[in-house]
Phi, psi and omega in degrees: 000138177286138178252140181258143180289134174247137178234171181260185183301342180263000180071038171260130181301125179239351179173190176217154179217146178293152180300143173088000183244004183293143172265168182297334184280339180297137177248131182231185183240148179225142170249144182221134179249124184253113186254127173238167175237184185288346175276359185080014177278158180243126176278125175241155174245138174270125179293146180300144185290344182271357184293146178281329179258127178044058183291130178078001183266157179273142179210194180302162181301328175216141172206146180199151177283136180281121182269168175307134181086354174258160171247172174306315185295310182293328182296316184291324177295314179296317180291324178298316183289318181293317190275325182224012171080013181280123179242148176055049181265155169235077188286158178266129178290128178250204181287156172251133180227161178258127177253127176227107170214238177286349177235161181236115178204159169260132178251114174267119185263147177227155179235152178206136178246136182205148179253019179304137172287156185308321184289351178279340179284132179252104188276150174278104191299336179275357178247315191244133178280316181187159173236149182209142173280133174239139173290137185299317178297315176304314183299313179297319178293320180294320178300328176285326185275323187224064183303331183290353177277359188236156182293164181304134176073003188302303182302313184297316182292318179300314180295324177301310183294328179297320181274342187287140175240129182284000000 
């Protein structure tokens, strides 16, 4: 069974737990990749409807829980290849934020720019329902009208990335 890294309030590793055994008080780590293209569009992934967290909701192109023996950096490289078929990428490390809602985690964001057409992405069928390029203005408007269509902390992270400078 895969074990997830558990951290304290300062994002320091304090232990590990098997998937599916986390308590409400456990804080874990997530890596997320935000992909854009030269048209200013944002690639989003719709989570599989069978997922336990945020089923069917739109989120970053790639996201994954950091497992024992991984770092944020190694996790995002692995997840990008597994979830949408991106290989040999060099994402830019972005801001890290804390998400506190029904789950508690640190999200390390990464950015990547590519002009791959949508059909070039190879999605992992048990994780991702579909991927789609979204116009940024349309996305901002839809987030205001239908925040329930998006993963927890989505709007805050997208806004943070917009103002973040590498």
